[in-house]
CHARMM internal coordinates of N, CA and C (Angstrom, degrees):
IC EDIT
DIST 1 N 1 CA 1.4397
DIST 1 CA 1 C 1.5259
ANGL 1 N 1 CA 1 C 108.14
DIST 1 C 2 N 1.3149
ANGL 1 CA 1 C 2 N 114.96
DIHE 1 N 1 CA 1 C 2 N 127.60
DIST 2 N 2 CA 1.4601
ANGL 1 C 2 N 2 CA 118.94
DIHE 1 CA 1 C 2 N 2 CA -177.18
DIST 2 CA 2 C 1.5315
ANGL 2 N 2 CA 2 C 110.42
DIHE 1 C 2 N 2 CA 2 C -79.22
DIST 2 C 3 N 1.3081
ANGL 2 CA 2 C 3 N 114.05
DIHE 2 N 2 CA 2 C 3 N 171.30
DIST 3 N 3 CA 1.4651
ANGL 2 C 3 N 3 CA 119.55
DIHE 2 CA 2 C 3 N 3 CA 179.52
DIST 3 CA 3 C 1.5239
ANGL 3 N 3 CA 3 C 111.36
DIHE 2 C 3 N 3 CA 3 C -64.63
DIST 3 C 4 N 1.3237
ANGL 3 CA 3 C 4 N 117.46
DIHE 3 N 3 CA 3 C 4 N -36.12
DIST 4 N 4 CA 1.4717
ANGL 3 C 4 N 4 CA 120.78
DIHE 3 CA 3 C 4 N 4 CA 178.93
DIST 4 CA 4 C 1.5320
ANGL 4 N 4 CA 4 C 111.00
DIHE 3 C 4 N 4 CA 4 C -67.55
DIST 4 C 5 N 1.3337
ANGL 4 CA 4 C 5 N 115.89
DIHE 4 N 4 CA 4 C 5 N -38.76
DIST 5 N 5 CA 1.4632
ANGL 4 C 5 N 5 CA 119.28
DIHE 4 CA 4 C 5 N 5 CA 177.54
DIST 5 CA 5 C 1.5234
ANGL 5 N 5 CA 5 C 110.76
DIHE 4 C 5 N 5 CA 5 C -64.94
DIST 5 C 6 N 1.3028
ANGL 5 CA 5 C 6 N 117.07
DIHE 5 N 5 CA 5 C 6 N -41.59
DIST 6 N 6 CA 1.4653
ANGL 5 C 6 N 6 CA 121.49
DIHE 5 CA 5 C 6 N 6 CA 178.64
DIST 6 CA 6 C 1.5229
ANGL 6 N 6 CA 6 C 110.69
DIHE 5 C 6 N 6 CA 6 C -62.49
DIST 6 C 7 N 1.3242
ANGL 6 CA 6 C 7 N 116.24
DIHE 6 N 6 CA 6 C 7 N -42.54
DIST 7 N 7 CA 1.4621
ANGL 6 C 7 N 7 CA 120.60
DIHE 6 CA 6 C 7 N 7 CA 178.70
DIST 7 CA 7 C 1.5255
ANGL 7 N 7 CA 7 C 110.71
DIHE 6 C 7 N 7 CA 7 C -64.56
DIST 7 C 8 N 1.3161
ANGL 7 CA 7 C 8 N 117.01
DIHE 7 N 7 CA 7 C 8 N -43.02
DIST 8 N 8 CA 1.4626
ANGL 7 C 8 N 8 CA 120.41
DIHE 7 CA 7 C 8 N 8 CA 179.33
DIST 8 CA 8 C 1.5250
ANGL 8 N 8 CA 8 C 111.36
DIHE 7 C 8 N 8 CA 8 C -63.34
DIST 8 C 9 N 1.3086
ANGL 8 CA 8 C 9 N 117.42
DIHE 8 N 8 CA 8 C 9 N -41.81
DIST 9 N 9 CA 1.4594
ANGL 8 C 9 N 9 CA 121.57
DIHE 8 CA 8 C 9 N 9 CA 178.63
DIST 9 CA 9 C 1.5270
ANGL 9 N 9 CA 9 C 110.65
DIHE 8 C 9 N 9 CA 9 C -65.22
DIST 9 C 10 N 1.3136
ANGL 9 CA 9 C 10 N 116.83
DIHE 9 N 9 CA 9 C 10 N -42.64
DIST 10 N 10 CA 1.4648
ANGL 9 C 10 N 10 CA 121.26
DIHE 9 CA 9 C 10 N 10 CA 178.87
DIST 10 CA 10 C 1.5200
ANGL 10 N 10 CA 10 C 110.93
DIHE 9 C 10 N 10 CA 10 C -61.62
DIST 10 C 11 N 1.3318
ANGL 10 CA 10 C 11 N 116.93
DIHE 10 N 10 CA 10 C 11 N -44.71
DIST 11 N 11 CA 1.4633
ANGL 10 C 11 N 11 CA 120.38
DIHE 10 CA 10 C 11 N 11 CA 178.97
DIST 11 CA 11 C 1.5305
ANGL 11 N 11 CA 11 C 111.51
DIHE 10 C 11 N 11 CA 11 C -65.78
DIST 11 C 12 N 1.3225
ANGL 11 CA 11 C 12 N 117.79
DIHE 11 N 11 CA 11 C 12 N -39.04
DIST 12 N 12 CA 1.4592
ANGL 11 C 12 N 12 CA 121.00
DIHE 11 CA 11 C 12 N 12 CA 179.19
DIST 12 CA 12 C 1.5226
ANGL 12 N 12 CA 12 C 110.85
DIHE 11 C 12 N 12 CA 12 C -63.23
DIST 12 C 13 N 1.3212
ANGL 12 CA 12 C 13 N 116.86
DIHE 12 N 12 CA 12 C 13 N -43.97
DIST 13 N 13 CA 1.4669
ANGL 12 C 13 N 13 CA 120.52
DIHE 12 CA 12 C 13 N 13 CA 179.24
DIST 13 CA 13 C 1.5216
ANGL 13 N 13 CA 13 C 110.29
DIHE 12 C 13 N 13 CA 13 C -66.13
DIST 13 C 14 N 1.3203
ANGL 13 CA 13 C 14 N 117.48
DIHE 13 N 13 CA 13 C 14 N -41.83
DIST 14 N 14 CA 1.4614
ANGL 13 C 14 N 14 CA 120.62
DIHE 13 CA 13 C 14 N 14 CA 178.83
DIST 14 CA 14 C 1.5267
ANGL 14 N 14 CA 14 C 110.98
DIHE 13 C 14 N 14 CA 14 C -62.55
DIST 14 C 15 N 1.3299
ANGL 14 CA 14 C 15 N 117.49
DIHE 14 N 14 CA 14 C 15 N -42.52
DIST 15 N 15 CA 1.4658
ANGL 14 C 15 N 15 CA 120.34
DIHE 14 CA 14 C 15 N 15 CA 178.31
DIST 15 CA 15 C 1.5223
ANGL 15 N 15 CA 15 C 111.49
DIHE 14 C 15 N 15 CA 15 C -66.57
DIST 15 C 16 N 1.3164
ANGL 15 CA 15 C 16 N 117.10
DIHE 15 N 15 CA 15 C 16 N -38.22
DIST 16 N 16 CA 1.4588
ANGL 15 C 16 N 16 CA 120.42
DIHE 15 CA 15 C 16 N 16 CA 178.54
DIST 16 CA 16 C 1.5223
ANGL 16 N 16 CA 16 C 110.71
DIHE 15 C 16 N 16 CA 16 C -64.29
DIST 16 C 17 N 1.3106
ANGL 16 CA 16 C 17 N 116.97
DIHE 16 N 16 CA 16 C 17 N -48.44
DIST 17 N 17 CA 1.4616
ANGL 16 C 17 N 17 CA 120.85
DIHE 16 CA 16 C 17 N 17 CA 179.70
DIST 17 CA 17 C 1.5268
ANGL 17 N 17 CA 17 C 110.12
DIHE 16 C 17 N 17 CA 17 C -63.76
DIST 17 C 18 N 1.3038
ANGL 17 CA 17 C 18 N 116.59
DIHE 17 N 17 CA 17 C 18 N -43.62
DIST 18 N 18 CA 1.4663
ANGL 17 C 18 N 18 CA 119.70
DIHE 17 CA 17 C 18 N 18 CA 178.64
DIST 18 CA 18 C 1.5167
ANGL 18 N 18 CA 18 C 111.67
DIHE 17 C 18 N 18 CA 18 C -63.19
DIST 18 C 19 N 1.3334
ANGL 18 CA 18 C 19 N 117.12
DIHE 18 N 18 CA 18 C 19 N -40.73
DIST 19 N 19 CA 1.4644
ANGL 18 C 19 N 19 CA 120.54
DIHE 18 CA 18 C 19 N 19 CA 178.33
DIST 19 CA 19 C 1.5158
ANGL 19 N 19 CA 19 C 112.00
DIHE 18 C 19 N 19 CA 19 C -63.63
DIST 19 C 20 N 1.3251
ANGL 19 CA 19 C 20 N 116.55
DIHE 19 N 19 CA 19 C 20 N -40.35
DIST 20 N 20 CA 1.4663
ANGL 19 C 20 N 20 CA 120.29
DIHE 19 CA 19 C 20 N 20 CA 178.54
DIST 20 CA 20 C 1.5268
ANGL 20 N 20 CA 20 C 110.14
DIHE 19 C 20 N 20 CA 20 C -66.04
DIST 20 C 21 N 1.3085
ANGL 20 CA 20 C 21 N 117.87
DIHE 20 N 20 CA 20 C 21 N -42.98
DIST 21 N 21 CA 1.4642
ANGL 20 C 21 N 21 CA 120.62
DIHE 20 CA 20 C 21 N 21 CA -179.75
DIST 21 CA 21 C 1.5254
ANGL 21 N 21 CA 21 C 111.57
DIHE 20 C 21 N 21 CA 21 C -65.71
DIST 21 C 22 N 1.3136
ANGL 21 CA 21 C 22 N 117.18
DIHE 21 N 21 CA 21 C 22 N -43.11
DIST 22 N 22 CA 1.4693
ANGL 21 C 22 N 22 CA 120.13
DIHE 21 CA 21 C 22 N 22 CA 178.08
DIST 22 CA 22 C 1.5217
ANGL 22 N 22 CA 22 C 110.31
DIHE 21 C 22 N 22 CA 22 C -65.98
DIST 22 C 23 N 1.3160
ANGL 22 CA 22 C 23 N 116.91
DIHE 22 N 22 CA 22 C 23 N -42.75
DIST 23 N 23 CA 1.4578
ANGL 22 C 23 N 23 CA 120.17
DIHE 22 CA 22 C 23 N 23 CA 177.47
DIST 23 CA 23 C 1.5114
ANGL 23 N 23 CA 23 C 112.36
DIHE 22 C 23 N 23 CA 23 C -60.84
DIST 23 C 24 N 1.3248
ANGL 23 CA 23 C 24 N 116.18
DIHE 23 N 23 CA 23 C 24 N -39.11
DIST 24 N 24 CA 1.4647
ANGL 23 C 24 N 24 CA 119.86
DIHE 23 CA 23 C 24 N 24 CA 178.34
DIST 24 CA 24 C 1.5220
ANGL 24 N 24 CA 24 C 111.37
DIHE 23 C 24 N 24 CA 24 C -62.34
DIST 24 C 25 N 1.3197
ANGL 24 CA 24 C 25 N 116.71
DIHE 24 N 24 CA 24 C 25 N -39.17
DIST 25 N 25 CA 1.4622
ANGL 24 C 25 N 25 CA 119.79
DIHE 24 CA 24 C 25 N 25 CA 179.64
DIST 25 CA 25 C 1.5229
ANGL 25 N 25 CA 25 C 111.78
DIHE 24 C 25 N 25 CA 25 C -71.10
DIST 25 C 26 N 1.3207
ANGL 25 CA 25 C 26 N 117.14
DIHE 25 N 25 CA 25 C 26 N -34.09
DIST 26 N 26 CA 1.4656
ANGL 25 C 26 N 26 CA 120.55
DIHE 25 CA 25 C 26 N 26 CA -177.31
DIST 26 CA 26 C 1.5199
ANGL 26 N 26 CA 26 C 111.61
DIHE 25 C 26 N 26 CA 26 C -82.36
DIST 26 C 27 N 1.3336
ANGL 26 CA 26 C 27 N 117.03
DIHE 26 N 26 CA 26 C 27 N -48.52
DIST 27 N 27 CA 1.4677
ANGL 26 C 27 N 27 CA 121.34
DIHE 26 CA 26 C 27 N 27 CA -172.53
DIST 27 CA 27 C 1.5251
ANGL 27 N 27 CA 27 C 114.13
DIHE 26 C 27 N 27 CA 27 C -98.69
DIST 27 C 28 N 1.2978
ANGL 27 CA 27 C 28 N 117.96
DIHE 27 N 27 CA 27 C 28 N -22.99
DIST 28 N 28 CA 1.4554
ANGL 27 C 28 N 28 CA 121.54
DIHE 27 CA 27 C 28 N 28 CA -174.13
DIST 28 CA 28 C 1.5173
ANGL 28 N 28 CA 28 C 110.10
DIHE 27 C 28 N 28 CA 28 C 106.71
DIST 28 C 29 N 1.3126
ANGL 28 CA 28 C 29 N 115.19
DIHE 28 N 28 CA 28 C 29 N 170.77
DIST 29 N 29 CA 1.4519
ANGL 28 C 29 N 29 CA 120.34
DIHE 28 CA 28 C 29 N 29 CA -173.45
DIST 29 CA 29 C 1.5197
ANGL 29 N 29 CA 29 C 112.90
DIHE 28 C 29 N 29 CA 29 C -70.54
DIST 29 C 30 N 1.3288
ANGL 29 CA 29 C 30 N 118.78
DIHE 29 N 29 CA 29 C 30 N -51.70
DIST 30 N 30 CA 1.4536
ANGL 29 C 30 N 30 CA 121.05
DIHE 29 CA 29 C 30 N 30 CA -170.07
DIST 30 CA 30 C 1.5242
ANGL 30 N 30 CA 30 C 114.40
DIHE 29 C 30 N 30 CA 30 C -68.43
DIST 30 C 31 N 1.3258
ANGL 30 CA 30 C 31 N 120.35
DIHE 30 N 30 CA 30 C 31 N -39.55
DIST 31 N 31 CA 1.4742
ANGL 30 C 31 N 31 CA 117.41
DIHE 30 CA 30 C 31 N 31 CA 174.97
DIST 31 CA 31 C 1.5312
ANGL 31 N 31 CA 31 C 112.85
DIHE 30 C 31 N 31 CA 31 C -61.58
DIST 31 C 32 N 1.3153
ANGL 31 CA 31 C 32 N 116.75
DIHE 31 N 31 CA 31 C 32 N -38.14
DIST 32 N 32 CA 1.4656
ANGL 31 C 32 N 32 CA 119.94
DIHE 31 CA 31 C 32 N 32 CA 179.51
DIST 32 CA 32 C 1.5307
ANGL 32 N 32 CA 32 C 110.20
DIHE 31 C 32 N 32 CA 32 C -69.58
DIST 32 C 33 N 1.3214
ANGL 32 CA 32 C 33 N 117.44
DIHE 32 N 32 CA 32 C 33 N -39.39
DIST 33 N 33 CA 1.4643
ANGL 32 C 33 N 33 CA 120.30
DIHE 32 CA 32 C 33 N 33 CA 177.18
DIST 33 CA 33 C 1.5245
ANGL 33 N 33 CA 33 C 109.82
DIHE 32 C 33 N 33 CA 33 C -62.82
DIST 33 C 34 N 1.3360
ANGL 33 CA 33 C 34 N 117.07
DIHE 33 N 33 CA 33 C 34 N -42.86
DIST 34 N 34 CA 1.4674
ANGL 33 C 34 N 34 CA 120.77
DIHE 33 CA 33 C 34 N 34 CA -179.92
DIST 34 CA 34 C 1.5236
ANGL 34 N 34 CA 34 C 111.24
DIHE 33 C 34 N 34 CA 34 C -63.31
DIST 34 C 35 N 1.3122
ANGL 34 CA 34 C 35 N 116.73
DIHE 34 N 34 CA 34 C 35 N -43.55
DIST 35 N 35 CA 1.4688
ANGL 34 C 35 N 35 CA 120.32
DIHE 34 CA 34 C 35 N 35 CA -179.01
DIST 35 CA 35 C 1.5274
ANGL 35 N 35 CA 35 C 110.97
DIHE 34 C 35 N 35 CA 35 C -71.05
DIST 35 C 36 N 1.3117
ANGL 35 CA 35 C 36 N 116.98
DIHE 35 N 35 CA 35 C 36 N -35.97
DIST 36 N 36 CA 1.4572
ANGL 35 C 36 N 36 CA 120.50
DIHE 35 CA 35 C 36 N 36 CA -177.43
DIST 36 CA 36 C 1.5304
ANGL 36 N 36 CA 36 C 111.85
DIHE 35 C 36 N 36 CA 36 C -77.00
DIST 36 C 37 N 1.3196
ANGL 36 CA 36 C 37 N 116.20
DIHE 36 N 36 CA 36 C 37 N -47.38
DIST 37 N 37 CA 1.4646
ANGL 36 C 37 N 37 CA 119.66
DIHE 36 CA 36 C 37 N 37 CA -174.08
DIST 37 CA 37 C 1.5230
ANGL 37 N 37 CA 37 C 113.61
DIHE 36 C 37 N 37 CA 37 C -93.81
DIST 37 C 38 N 1.3151
ANGL 37 CA 37 C 38 N 118.26
DIHE 37 N 37 CA 37 C 38 N -16.28
DIST 38 N 38 CA 1.4567
ANGL 37 C 38 N 38 CA 121.21
DIHE 37 CA 37 C 38 N 38 CA 179.43
DIST 38 CA 38 C 1.5215
ANGL 38 N 38 CA 38 C 113.57
DIHE 37 C 38 N 38 CA 38 C -54.78
DIST 38 C 39 N 1.3149
ANGL 38 CA 38 C 39 N 118.38
DIHE 38 N 38 CA 38 C 39 N -53.68
DIST 39 N 39 CA 1.4705
ANGL 38 C 39 N 39 CA 119.01
DIHE 38 CA 38 C 39 N 39 CA 178.33
DIST 39 CA 39 C 1.5323
ANGL 39 N 39 CA 39 C 113.39
DIHE 38 C 39 N 39 CA 39 C -62.34
DIST 39 C 40 N 1.3303
ANGL 39 CA 39 C 40 N 117.42
DIHE 39 N 39 CA 39 C 40 N -35.59
DIST 40 N 40 CA 1.4600
ANGL 39 C 40 N 40 CA 119.62
DIHE 39 CA 39 C 40 N 40 CA 178.99
DIST 40 CA 40 C 1.5241
ANGL 40 N 40 CA 40 C 111.34
DIHE 39 C 40 N 40 CA 40 C -65.25
DIST 40 C 41 N 1.3236
ANGL 40 CA 40 C 41 N 116.61
DIHE 40 N 40 CA 40 C 41 N -42.72
DIST 41 N 41 CA 1.4707
ANGL 40 C 41 N 41 CA 120.47
DIHE 40 CA 40 C 41 N 41 CA 178.27
DIST 41 CA 41 C 1.5217
ANGL 41 N 41 CA 41 C 109.79
DIHE 40 C 41 N 41 CA 41 C -66.59
DIST 41 C 42 N 1.3374
ANGL 41 CA 41 C 42 N 117.12
DIHE 41 N 41 CA 41 C 42 N -39.33
DIST 42 N 42 CA 1.4636
ANGL 41 C 42 N 42 CA 120.43
DIHE 41 CA 41 C 42 N 42 CA 179.07
DIST 42 CA 42 C 1.5253
ANGL 42 N 42 CA 42 C 111.13
DIHE 41 C 42 N 42 CA 42 C -63.42
DIST 42 C 43 N 1.3046
ANGL 42 CA 42 C 43 N 117.24
DIHE 42 N 42 CA 42 C 43 N -40.90
DIST 43 N 43 CA 1.4639
ANGL 42 C 43 N 43 CA 120.72
DIHE 42 CA 42 C 43 N 43 CA 178.91
DIST 43 CA 43 C 1.5248
ANGL 43 N 43 CA 43 C 110.14
DIHE 42 C 43 N 43 CA 43 C -67.61
DIST 43 C 44 N 1.3209
ANGL 43 CA 43 C 44 N 117.46
DIHE 43 N 43 CA 43 C 44 N -38.95
DIST 44 N 44 CA 1.4562
ANGL 43 C 44 N 44 CA 121.25
DIHE 43 CA 43 C 44 N 44 CA -177.95
DIST 44 CA 44 C 1.5309
ANGL 44 N 44 CA 44 C 111.71
DIHE 43 C 44 N 44 CA 44 C -73.10
DIST 44 C 45 N 1.3396
ANGL 44 CA 44 C 45 N 117.44
DIHE 44 N 44 CA 44 C 45 N -44.85
DIST 45 N 45 CA 1.4710
ANGL 44 C 45 N 45 CA 121.50
DIHE 44 CA 44 C 45 N 45 CA -174.81
DIST 45 CA 45 C 1.5203
ANGL 45 N 45 CA 45 C 112.90
DIHE 44 C 45 N 45 CA 45 C -94.13
DIST 45 C 46 N 1.3044
ANGL 45 CA 45 C 46 N 118.76
DIHE 45 N 45 CA 45 C 46 N -17.53
DIST 46 N 46 CA 1.4529
ANGL 45 C 46 N 46 CA 122.44
DIHE 45 CA 45 C 46 N 46 CA -174.08
DIST 46 CA 46 C 1.5125
ANGL 46 N 46 CA 46 C 114.85
DIHE 45 C 46 N 46 CA 46 C -53.63
DIST 46 C 47 N 1.3242
ANGL 46 CA 46 C 47 N 119.52
DIHE 46 N 46 CA 46 C 47 N -52.17
DIST 47 N 47 CA 1.4650
ANGL 46 C 47 N 47 CA 119.51
DIHE 46 CA 46 C 47 N 47 CA -178.34
DIST 47 CA 47 C 1.5354
ANGL 47 N 47 CA 47 C 113.13
DIHE 46 C 47 N 47 CA 47 C -59.96
DIST 47 C 48 N 1.3241
ANGL 47 CA 47 C 48 N 117.74
DIHE 47 N 47 CA 47 C 48 N -38.78
DIST 48 N 48 CA 1.4613
ANGL 47 C 48 N 48 CA 120.65
DIHE 47 CA 47 C 48 N 48 CA 179.44
DIST 48 CA 48 C 1.5296
ANGL 48 N 48 CA 48 C 111.01
DIHE 47 C 48 N 48 CA 48 C -67.56
DIST 48 C 49 N 1.3159
ANGL 48 CA 48 C 49 N 117.08
DIHE 48 N 48 CA 48 C 49 N -40.91
DIST 49 N 49 CA 1.4678
ANGL 48 C 49 N 49 CA 120.60
DIHE 48 CA 48 C 49 N 49 CA 178.63
DIST 49 CA 49 C 1.5262
ANGL 49 N 49 CA 49 C 110.08
DIHE 48 C 49 N 49 CA 49 C -64.31
DIST 49 C 50 N 1.3013
ANGL 49 CA 49 C 50 N 117.66
DIHE 49 N 49 CA 49 C 50 N -44.21
DIST 50 N 50 CA 1.4651
ANGL 49 C 50 N 50 CA 121.14
DIHE 49 CA 49 C 50 N 50 CA 179.12
DIST 50 CA 50 C 1.5239
ANGL 50 N 50 CA 50 C 110.01
DIHE 49 C 50 N 50 CA 50 C -62.88
DIST 50 C 51 N 1.3188
ANGL 50 CA 50 C 51 N 118.11
DIHE 50 N 50 CA 50 C 51 N -42.70
DIST 51 N 51 CA 1.4649
ANGL 50 C 51 N 51 CA 121.56
DIHE 50 CA 50 C 51 N 51 CA 179.05
DIST 51 CA 51 C 1.5231
ANGL 51 N 51 CA 51 C 111.05
DIHE 50 C 51 N 51 CA 51 C -60.79
DIST 51 C 52 N 1.3201
ANGL 51 CA 51 C 52 N 116.90
DIHE 51 N 51 CA 51 C 52 N -44.16
DIST 52 N 52 CA 1.4698
ANGL 51 C 52 N 52 CA 120.22
DIHE 51 CA 51 C 52 N 52 CA 179.50
DIST 52 CA 52 C 1.5210
ANGL 52 N 52 CA 52 C 111.68
DIHE 51 C 52 N 52 CA 52 C -65.29
DIST 52 C 53 N 1.3276
ANGL 52 CA 52 C 53 N 116.47
DIHE 52 N 52 CA 52 C 53 N -40.14
DIST 53 N 53 CA 1.4699
ANGL 52 C 53 N 53 CA 119.12
DIHE 52 CA 52 C 53 N 53 CA 178.52
DIST 53 CA 53 C 1.5208
ANGL 53 N 53 CA 53 C 111.39
DIHE 52 C 53 N 53 CA 53 C -64.95
DIST 53 C 54 N 1.3291
ANGL 53 CA 53 C 54 N 116.87
DIHE 53 N 53 CA 53 C 54 N -40.23
DIST 54 N 54 CA 1.4617
ANGL 53 C 54 N 54 CA 119.72
DIHE 53 CA 53 C 54 N 54 CA 178.51
DIST 54 CA 54 C 1.5261
ANGL 54 N 54 CA 54 C 111.70
DIHE 53 C 54 N 54 CA 54 C -65.76
DIST 54 C 55 N 1.3300
ANGL 54 CA 54 C 55 N 117.00
DIHE 54 N 54 CA 54 C 55 N -40.10
DIST 55 N 55 CA 1.4592
ANGL 54 C 55 N 55 CA 119.94
DIHE 54 CA 54 C 55 N 55 CA 177.61
DIST 55 CA 55 C 1.5254
ANGL 55 N 55 CA 55 C 110.15
DIHE 54 C 55 N 55 CA 55 C -64.30
DIST 55 C 56 N 1.3253
ANGL 55 CA 55 C 56 N 117.04
DIHE 55 N 55 CA 55 C 56 N -43.82
DIST 56 N 56 CA 1.4643
ANGL 55 C 56 N 56 CA 120.60
DIHE 55 CA 55 C 56 N 56 CA 178.93
DIST 56 CA 56 C 1.5258
ANGL 56 N 56 CA 56 C 110.84
DIHE 55 C 56 N 56 CA 56 C -59.95
DIST 56 C 57 N 1.3061
ANGL 56 CA 56 C 57 N 116.60
DIHE 56 N 56 CA 56 C 57 N -40.98
DIST 57 N 57 CA 1.4654
ANGL 56 C 57 N 57 CA 120.72
DIHE 56 CA 56 C 57 N 57 CA 179.13
DIST 57 CA 57 C 1.5214
ANGL 57 N 57 CA 57 C 111.72
DIHE 56 C 57 N 57 CA 57 C -64.85
DIST 57 C 58 N 1.3281
ANGL 57 CA 57 C 58 N 116.75
DIHE 57 N 57 CA 57 C 58 N -42.74
DIST 58 N 58 CA 1.4616
ANGL 57 C 58 N 58 CA 120.18
DIHE 57 CA 57 C 58 N 58 CA 179.51
DIST 58 CA 58 C 1.5254
ANGL 58 N 58 CA 58 C 111.51
DIHE 57 C 58 N 58 CA 58 C -66.44
DIST 58 C 59 N 1.3240
ANGL 58 CA 58 C 59 N 117.26
DIHE 58 N 58 CA 58 C 59 N -39.08
DIST 59 N 59 CA 1.4654
ANGL 58 C 59 N 59 CA 120.17
DIHE 58 CA 58 C 59 N 59 CA 176.95
DIST 59 CA 59 C 1.5220
ANGL 59 N 59 CA 59 C 110.00
DIHE 58 C 59 N 59 CA 59 C -63.19
DIST 59 C 60 N 1.3259
ANGL 59 CA 59 C 60 N 117.40
DIHE 59 N 59 CA 59 C 60 N -41.57
DIST 60 N 60 CA 1.4629
ANGL 59 C 60 N 60 CA 121.61
DIHE 59 CA 59 C 60 N 60 CA 178.31
DIST 60 CA 60 C 1.5315
ANGL 60 N 60 CA 60 C 110.36
DIHE 59 C 60 N 60 CA 60 C -62.05
DIST 60 C 61 N 1.3288
ANGL 60 CA 60 C 61 N 116.56
DIHE 60 N 60 CA 60 C 61 N -44.26
DIST 61 N 61 CA 1.4675
ANGL 60 C 61 N 61 CA 120.16
DIHE 60 CA 60 C 61 N 61 CA 178.31
DIST 61 CA 61 C 1.5275
ANGL 61 N 61 CA 61 C 111.62
DIHE 60 C 61 N 61 CA 61 C -63.26
DIST 61 C 62 N 1.3311
ANGL 61 CA 61 C 62 N 116.51
DIHE 61 N 61 CA 61 C 62 N -41.98
DIST 62 N 62 CA 1.4559
ANGL 61 C 62 N 62 CA 120.29
DIHE 61 CA 61 C 62 N 62 CA 179.26
DIST 62 CA 62 C 1.5312
ANGL 62 N 62 CA 62 C 110.58
DIHE 61 C 62 N 62 CA 62 C -62.91
DIST 62 C 63 N 1.3263
ANGL 62 CA 62 C 63 N 117.30
DIHE 62 N 62 CA 62 C 63 N -43.19
DIST 63 N 63 CA 1.4574
ANGL 62 C 63 N 63 CA 121.04
DIHE 62 CA 62 C 63 N 63 CA 177.07
DIST 63 CA 63 C 1.5130
ANGL 63 N 63 CA 63 C 111.73
DIHE 62 C 63 N 63 CA 63 C -61.86
DIST 63 C 64 N 1.2986
ANGL 63 CA 63 C 64 N 117.05
DIHE 63 N 63 CA 63 C 64 N -39.02
DIST 64 N 64 CA 1.4674
ANGL 63 C 64 N 64 CA 121.45
DIHE 63 CA 63 C 64 N 64 CA 177.90
DIST 64 CA 64 C 1.5260
ANGL 64 N 64 CA 64 C 110.63
DIHE 63 C 64 N 64 CA 64 C -64.65
DIST 64 C 65 N 1.3265
ANGL 64 CA 64 C 65 N 116.09
DIHE 64 N 64 CA 64 C 65 N -42.22
DIST 65 N 65 CA 1.4607
ANGL 64 C 65 N 65 CA 119.63
DIHE 64 CA 64 C 65 N 65 CA 177.32
DIST 65 CA 65 C 1.5290
ANGL 65 N 65 CA 65 C 111.49
DIHE 64 C 65 N 65 CA 65 C -63.95
DIST 65 C 66 N 1.3127
ANGL 65 CA 65 C 66 N 117.47
DIHE 65 N 65 CA 65 C 66 N -38.53
DIST 66 N 66 CA 1.4649
ANGL 65 C 66 N 66 CA 120.56
DIHE 65 CA 65 C 66 N 66 CA 177.66
DIST 66 CA 66 C 1.5319
ANGL 66 N 66 CA 66 C 111.18
DIHE 65 C 66 N 66 CA 66 C -64.51
DIST 66 C 67 N 1.3199
ANGL 66 CA 66 C 67 N 116.31
DIHE 66 N 66 CA 66 C 67 N -41.28
DIST 67 N 67 CA 1.4658
ANGL 66 C 67 N 67 CA 119.95
DIHE 66 CA 66 C 67 N 67 CA 178.07
DIST 67 CA 67 C 1.5176
ANGL 67 N 67 CA 67 C 110.94
DIHE 66 C 67 N 67 CA 67 C -64.07
DIST 67 C 68 N 1.3272
ANGL 67 CA 67 C 68 N 117.45
DIHE 67 N 67 CA 67 C 68 N -38.44
DIST 68 N 68 CA 1.4670
ANGL 67 C 68 N 68 CA 121.18
DIHE 67 CA 67 C 68 N 68 CA 177.80
DIST 68 CA 68 C 1.5327
ANGL 68 N 68 CA 68 C 111.33
DIHE 67 C 68 N 68 CA 68 C -65.88
DIST 68 C 69 N 1.3250
ANGL 68 CA 68 C 69 N 116.17
DIHE 68 N 68 CA 68 C 69 N -40.80
DIST 69 N 69 CA 1.4620
ANGL 68 C 69 N 69 CA 120.92
DIHE 68 CA 68 C 69 N 69 CA -178.71
DIST 69 CA 69 C 1.5259
ANGL 69 N 69 CA 69 C 111.15
DIHE 68 C 69 N 69 CA 69 C -70.09
DIST 69 C 70 N 1.3263
ANGL 69 CA 69 C 70 N 116.79
DIHE 69 N 69 CA 69 C 70 N -23.94
DIST 70 N 70 CA 1.4549
ANGL 69 C 70 N 70 CA 121.89
DIHE 69 CA 69 C 70 N 70 CA -178.79
DIST 70 CA 70 C 1.5335
ANGL 70 N 70 CA 70 C 112.63
DIHE 69 C 70 N 70 CA 70 C -73.60
DIST 70 C 71 N 1.2843
ANGL 70 CA 70 C 71 N 117.65
DIHE 70 N 70 CA 70 C 71 N -20.44
DIST 71 N 71 CA 1.4685
ANGL 70 C 71 N 71 CA 122.10
DIHE 70 CA 70 C 71 N 71 CA -176.10
DIST 71 CA 71 C 1.4698
ANGL 71 N 71 CA 71 C 112.33
DIHE 70 C 71 N 71 CA 71 C -71.24
END
COOR INIT
IC SEED 1 N 1 CA 1 C
IC BUILD
């Protein structure tokens, strides 16, 4: 990592921390936490939630097909 990359990373982190602190003072703690951590939680949990929803949908379709075949 070059010196310019290190400087850019340092400035980005400083701006992020400063933005969170200023936002906390202006908006309050919970809105800033929701805006800051919401996307991170969505990225972390999103694939698992989508997988579960797709499985639930397929099970529902399979049950519907079984009910149709039973007639």
